[in-house]
Biotite code that builds the C-alpha atoms (Angstrom):
import biotite.structure as struc

atoms = struc.array([
    struc.Atom([-25.484, -76.946, -31.565], chain_id="A", res_id=1, res_name="UNK", atom_name="CA", element="C"),
    struc.Atom([-27.602, -75.810, -28.599], chain_id="A", res_id=2, res_name="UNK", atom_name="CA", element="C"),
    struc.Atom([-30.106, -73.998, -30.825], chain_id="A", res_id=3, res_name="UNK", atom_name="CA", element="C"),
    struc.Atom([-30.404, -76.999, -33.137], chain_id="A", res_id=4, res_name="UNK", atom_name="CA", element="C"),
    struc.Atom([-31.321, -79.249, -30.231], chain_id="A", res_id=5, res_name="UNK", atom_name="CA", element="C"),
    struc.Atom([-33.854, -76.748, -28.914], chain_id="A", res_id=6, res_name="UNK", atom_name="CA", element="C"),
    struc.Atom([-35.442, -75.941, -32.311], chain_id="A", res_id=7, res_name="UNK", atom_name="CA", element="C"),
    struc.Atom([-39.156, -76.621, -32.262], chain_id="A", res_id=8, res_name="UNK", atom_name="CA", element="C"),
    struc.Atom([-39.517, -76.144, -28.515], chain_id="A", res_id=9, res_name="UNK", atom_name="CA", element="C"),
    struc.Atom([-40.783, -72.938, -26.970], chain_id="A", res_id=10, res_name="UNK", atom_name="CA", element="C"),
    struc.Atom([-37.786, -71.110, -25.554], chain_id="A", res_id=11, res_name="UNK", atom_name="CA", element="C"),
    struc.Atom([-36.982, -67.675, -24.209], chain_id="A", res_id=12, res_name="UNK", atom_name="CA", element="C"),
    struc.Atom([-34.554, -65.414, -26.054], chain_id="A", res_id=13, res_name="UNK", atom_name="CA", element="C"),
    struc.Atom([-32.968, -62.218, -24.780], chain_id="A", res_id=14, res_name="UNK", atom_name="CA", element="C"),
    struc.Atom([-32.251, -59.439, -27.243], chain_id="A", res_id=15, res_name="UNK", atom_name="CA", element="C"),
    struc.Atom([-29.530, -57.169, -25.864], chain_id="A", res_id=16, res_name="UNK", atom_name="CA", element="C"),
    struc.Atom([-28.951, -53.657, -27.201], chain_id="A", res_id=17, res_name="UNK", atom_name="CA", element="C"),
    struc.Atom([-25.834, -51.595, -26.519], chain_id="A", res_id=18, res_name="UNK", atom_name="CA", element="C"),
    struc.Atom([-26.837, -48.024, -27.298], chain_id="A", res_id=19, res_name="UNK", atom_name="CA", element="C"),
    struc.Atom([-24.766, -45.073, -28.492], chain_id="A", res_id=20, res_name="UNK", atom_name="CA", element="C"),
    struc.Atom([-23.700, -42.388, -25.963], chain_id="A", res_id=21, res_name="UNK", atom_name="CA", element="C"),
    struc.Atom([-26.260, -39.820, -27.246], chain_id="A", res_id=22, res_name="UNK", atom_name="CA", element="C"),
    struc.Atom([-29.136, -42.333, -27.306], chain_id="A", res_id=23, res_name="UNK", atom_name="CA", element="C"),
    struc.Atom([-31.334, -40.370, -24.883], chain_id="A", res_id=24, res_name="UNK", atom_name="CA", element="C"),
    struc.Atom([-31.014, -37.193, -26.930], chain_id="A", res_id=25, res_name="UNK", atom_name="CA", element="C"),
    struc.Atom([-31.784, -38.970, -30.238], chain_id="A", res_id=26, res_name="UNK", atom_name="CA", element="C"),
    struc.Atom([-34.482, -41.503, -29.355], chain_id="A", res_id=27, res_name="UNK", atom_name="CA", element="C"),
    struc.Atom([-37.526, -39.169, -29.329], chain_id="A", res_id=28, res_name="UNK", atom_name="CA", element="C"),
    struc.Atom([-37.610, -38.995, -33.137], chain_id="A", res_id=29, res_name="UNK", atom_name="CA", element="C"),
    struc.Atom([-37.880, -42.795, -33.450], chain_id="A", res_id=30, res_name="UNK", atom_name="CA", element="C"),
    struc.Atom([-39.595, -43.756, -30.191], chain_id="A", res_id=31, res_name="UNK", atom_name="CA", element="C"),
    struc.Atom([-43.194, -44.019, -31.430], chain_id="A", res_id=32, res_name="UNK", atom_name="CA", element="C"),
    struc.Atom([-42.196, -46.274, -34.338], chain_id="A", res_id=33, res_name="UNK", atom_name="CA", element="C"),
    struc.Atom([-40.040, -48.364, -31.980], chain_id="A", res_id=34, res_name="UNK", atom_name="CA", element="C"),
    struc.Atom([-42.818, -48.735, -29.399], chain_id="A", res_id=35, res_name="UNK", atom_name="CA", element="C"),
    struc.Atom([-45.399, -49.549, -32.109], chain_id="A", res_id=36, res_name="UNK", atom_name="CA", element="C"),
    struc.Atom([-43.088, -52.340, -33.293], chain_id="A", res_id=37, res_name="UNK", atom_name="CA", element="C"),
    struc.Atom([-42.769, -53.571, -29.691], chain_id="A", res_id=38, res_name="UNK", atom_name="CA", element="C"),
    struc.Atom([-46.512, -53.615, -29.067], chain_id="A", res_id=39, res_name="UNK", atom_name="CA", element="C"),
    struc.Atom([-47.123, -55.425, -32.373], chain_id="A", res_id=40, res_name="UNK", atom_name="CA", element="C"),
    struc.Atom([-44.629, -58.123, -31.323], chain_id="A", res_id=41, res_name="UNK", atom_name="CA", element="C"),
    struc.Atom([-46.383, -58.329, -27.937], chain_id="A", res_id=42, res_name="UNK", atom_name="CA", element="C"),
    struc.Atom([-49.711, -58.757, -29.686], chain_id="A", res_id=43, res_name="UNK", atom_name="CA", element="C"),
    struc.Atom([-48.322, -61.729, -31.605], chain_id="A", res_id=44, res_name="UNK", atom_name="CA", element="C"),
    struc.Atom([-47.110, -63.297, -28.339], chain_id="A", res_id=45, res_name="UNK", atom_name="CA", element="C"),
    struc.Atom([-43.433, -62.969, -29.320], chain_id="A", res_id=46, res_name="UNK", atom_name="CA", element="C"),
    struc.Atom([-42.225, -60.113, -27.107], chain_id="A", res_id=47, res_name="UNK", atom_name="CA", element="C"),
    struc.Atom([-42.892, -60.652, -23.400], chain_id="A", res_id=48, res_name="UNK", atom_name="CA", element="C"),
    struc.Atom([-41.047, -57.723, -21.781], chain_id="A", res_id=49, res_name="UNK", atom_name="CA", element="C"),
    struc.Atom([-38.721, -54.991, -22.924], chain_id="A", res_id=50, res_name="UNK", atom_name="CA", element="C"),
    struc.Atom([-37.114, -51.843, -21.659], chain_id="A", res_id=51, res_name="UNK", atom_name="CA", element="C"),
    struc.Atom([-34.022, -49.725, -21.241], chain_id="A", res_id=52, res_name="UNK", atom_name="CA", element="C"),
    struc.Atom([-31.384, -50.437, -18.627], chain_id="A", res_id=53, res_name="UNK", atom_name="CA", element="C"),
    struc.Atom([-31.096, -47.676, -16.047], chain_id="A", res_id=54, res_name="UNK", atom_name="CA", element="C"),
    struc.Atom([-28.307, -45.975, -14.120], chain_id="A", res_id=55, res_name="UNK", atom_name="CA", element="C"),
    struc.Atom([-26.732, -45.590, -16.634], chain_id="A", res_id=56, res_name="UNK", atom_name="CA", element="C"),
    struc.Atom([-28.986, -45.833, -19.682], chain_id="A", res_id=57, res_name="UNK", atom_name="CA", element="C"),
    struc.Atom([-26.464, -47.669, -21.834], chain_id="A", res_id=58, res_name="UNK", atom_name="CA", element="C"),
    struc.Atom([-28.524, -50.528, -23.187], chain_id="A", res_id=59, res_name="UNK", atom_name="CA", element="C"),
    struc.Atom([-31.831, -52.336, -23.331], chain_id="A", res_id=60, res_name="UNK", atom_name="CA", element="C"),
    struc.Atom([-33.074, -55.891, -22.934], chain_id="A", res_id=61, res_name="UNK", atom_name="CA", element="C"),
    struc.Atom([-36.079, -57.452, -24.648], chain_id="A", res_id=62, res_name="UNK", atom_name="CA", element="C"),
    struc.Atom([-37.444, -60.889, -23.726], chain_id="A", res_id=63, res_name="UNK", atom_name="CA", element="C"),
    struc.Atom([-38.916, -62.955, -26.557], chain_id="A", res_id=64, res_name="UNK", atom_name="CA", element="C"),
    struc.Atom([-40.462, -66.414, -26.618], chain_id="A", res_id=65, res_name="UNK", atom_name="CA", element="C"),
    struc.Atom([-40.787, -68.802, -29.530], chain_id="A", res_id=66, res_name="UNK", atom_name="CA", element="C"),
    struc.Atom([-39.322, -71.843, -31.213], chain_id="A", res_id=67, res_name="UNK", atom_name="CA", element="C"),
    struc.Atom([-36.224, -70.062, -32.540], chain_id="A", res_id=68, res_name="UNK", atom_name="CA", element="C"),
    struc.Atom([-34.261, -66.842, -32.184], chain_id="A", res_id=69, res_name="UNK", atom_name="CA", element="C"),
    struc.Atom([-35.471, -65.728, -35.613], chain_id="A", res_id=70, res_name="UNK", atom_name="CA", element="C"),
    struc.Atom([-38.298, -63.511, -34.314], chain_id="A", res_id=71, res_name="UNK", atom_name="CA", element="C"),
    struc.Atom([-35.898, -61.550, -32.089], chain_id="A", res_id=72, res_name="UNK", atom_name="CA", element="C"),
    struc.Atom([-33.391, -61.200, -34.930], chain_id="A", res_id=73, res_name="UNK", atom_name="CA", element="C"),
    struc.Atom([-36.094, -59.980, -37.324], chain_id="A", res_id=74, res_name="UNK", atom_name="CA", element="C"),
    struc.Atom([-37.309, -57.546, -34.678], chain_id="A", res_id=75, res_name="UNK", atom_name="CA", element="C"),
    struc.Atom([-33.837, -56.046, -34.307], chain_id="A", res_id=76, res_name="UNK", atom_name="CA", element="C"),
    struc.Atom([-33.398, -55.754, -38.074], chain_id="A", res_id=77, res_name="UNK", atom_name="CA", element="C"),
    struc.Atom([-36.700, -53.849, -38.343], chain_id="A", res_id=78, res_name="UNK", atom_name="CA", element="C"),
    struc.Atom([-36.254, -51.677, -35.244], chain_id="A", res_id=79, res_name="UNK", atom_name="CA", element="C"),
    struc.Atom([-35.871, -47.959, -36.085], chain_id="A", res_id=80, res_name="UNK", atom_name="CA", element="C"),
    struc.Atom([-33.399, -47.617, -33.199], chain_id="A", res_id=81, res_name="UNK", atom_name="CA", element="C"),
    struc.Atom([-31.134, -50.137, -34.950], chain_id="A", res_id=82, res_name="UNK", atom_name="CA", element="C"),
    struc.Atom([-31.788, -48.872, -38.486], chain_id="A", res_id=83, res_name="UNK", atom_name="CA", element="C"),
    struc.Atom([-30.995, -45.269, -37.489], chain_id="A", res_id=84, res_name="UNK", atom_name="CA", element="C"),
    struc.Atom([-27.800, -45.932, -35.545], chain_id="A", res_id=85, res_name="UNK", atom_name="CA", element="C"),
    struc.Atom([-29.032, -45.535, -31.962], chain_id="A", res_id=86, res_name="UNK", atom_name="CA", element="C"),
    struc.Atom([-27.974, -49.117, -31.251], chain_id="A", res_id=87, res_name="UNK", atom_name="CA", element="C"),
    struc.Atom([-24.229, -49.646, -31.534], chain_id="A", res_id=88, res_name="UNK", atom_name="CA", element="C"),
    struc.Atom([-24.452, -53.435, -31.170], chain_id="A", res_id=89, res_name="UNK", atom_name="CA", element="C"),
    struc.Atom([-27.153, -56.041, -30.648], chain_id="A", res_id=90, res_name="UNK", atom_name="CA", element="C"),
    struc.Atom([-27.129, -59.761, -29.953], chain_id="A", res_id=91, res_name="UNK", atom_name="CA", element="C"),
    struc.Atom([-29.634, -62.521, -29.203], chain_id="A", res_id=92, res_name="UNK", atom_name="CA", element="C"),
    struc.Atom([-29.001, -65.177, -26.587], chain_id="A", res_id=93, res_name="UNK", atom_name="CA", element="C"),
    struc.Atom([-31.159, -68.217, -25.777], chain_id="A", res_id=94, res_name="UNK", atom_name="CA", element="C"),
    struc.Atom([-32.214, -68.191, -22.141], chain_id="A", res_id=95, res_name="UNK", atom_name="CA", element="C"),
    struc.Atom([-33.080, -71.441, -20.387], chain_id="A", res_id=96, res_name="UNK", atom_name="CA", element="C"),
    struc.Atom([-35.690, -70.380, -17.843], chain_id="A", res_id=97, res_name="UNK", atom_name="CA", element="C"),
    struc.Atom([-36.195, -72.862, -15.009], chain_id="A", res_id=98, res_name="UNK", atom_name="CA", element="C"),
    struc.Atom([-38.074, -70.987, -12.263], chain_id="A", res_id=99, res_name="UNK", atom_name="CA", element="C"),
    struc.Atom([-41.347, -69.089, -12.483], chain_id="A", res_id=100, res_name="UNK", atom_name="CA", element="C"),
    struc.Atom([-44.847, -69.589, -13.820], chain_id="A", res_id=101, res_name="UNK", atom_name="CA", element="C"),
    struc.Atom([-43.777, -68.969, -17.410], chain_id="A", res_id=102, res_name="UNK", atom_name="CA", element="C"),
    struc.Atom([-40.460, -70.863, -17.291], chain_id="A", res_id=103, res_name="UNK", atom_name="CA", element="C"),
    struc.Atom([-40.011, -72.911, -20.441], chain_id="A", res_id=104, res_name="UNK", atom_name="CA", element="C"),
    struc.Atom([-37.985, -75.655, -18.703], chain_id="A", res_id=105, res_name="UNK", atom_name="CA", element="C"),
    struc.Atom([-39.305, -75.731, -15.110], chain_id="A", res_id=106, res_name="UNK", atom_name="CA", element="C"),
    struc.Atom([-37.123, -77.524, -12.593], chain_id="A", res_id=107, res_name="UNK", atom_name="CA", element="C"),
    struc.Atom([-38.294, -78.435, -9.102], chain_id="A", res_id=108, res_name="UNK", atom_name="CA", element="C"),
    struc.Atom([-36.081, -80.747, -7.111], chain_id="A", res_id=109, res_name="UNK", atom_name="CA", element="C"),
    struc.Atom([-37.588, -82.692, -4.265], chain_id="A", res_id=110, res_name="UNK", atom_name="CA", element="C"),
    struc.Atom([-35.681, -82.684, -1.220], chain_id="A", res_id=111, res_name="UNK", atom_name="CA", element="C"),
])
């Protein structure tokens, strides 16, 4: 229901990856293709930020913006890390951003 109400508005979406235990050992083979895909999405204005979680490296988070979660879902489906089993699980969540220059739903309360 939330996504239906927000459809058509520019929103932020977080793509979460849970990676497999041997991710660091296996990623080199697919990293260039993965990063090329990331930079292409950046060039289209869809992907804003992305990177691996640290200490421990057990996941990654990618921030997308658009009018639906579809671009993040399509990204995950095309990602060589996902296609080649380096990602054990992925999910997309809408993120209502309210503070910051690029917040999609800025809120400032007077006081």
